[in-house]
C-alpha positions, 0 to 999 in steps of 0.5 A, a space after each residue: 954940388 946939388 942935383 938941382 944944378 944938374 937935373 932938369 925937367 922939361 915937359 916937351 923933352 923925354 915926356 917930362 922925365 928928369 934929364 941930365 943938363 937938358 940933354 935927352 939922357 934921363 936919370 932913369 937911363 943912368 940908374 938903369 946902367 948902374 943897376 945892370 952892373 956898369 961902372 962909372 967908368 964904363 958909363 963915362 966911356 960909353 957917354 963921353 958927354 956925361 961927367 962923374 958929377 952927372 952920375 952922382 946927381 942921378 943918385 942924389 936925385 933918386 935918394 931925394 925921391 926915396 926920402 919923399 916916398 910914403 907908404 900907405 896901408 890899404 885894406 880890402 873889404 
């Protein structure tokens, strides 16, 4: 499974943010739930239309974005 099969980006939906399978729940939403301490099971109980693969796709998407993050050093004169 690849996140590219699950995560969709549509300009007119949720401001173009990456969403899960064309639904209105974003990757950010799911990552926020995980960061707040919710378990996979709690998320799946609260959002029965999500699957464990959806959650894993969000994590994979975030990891891919992190790999492409570049830090630039700036100096103030």
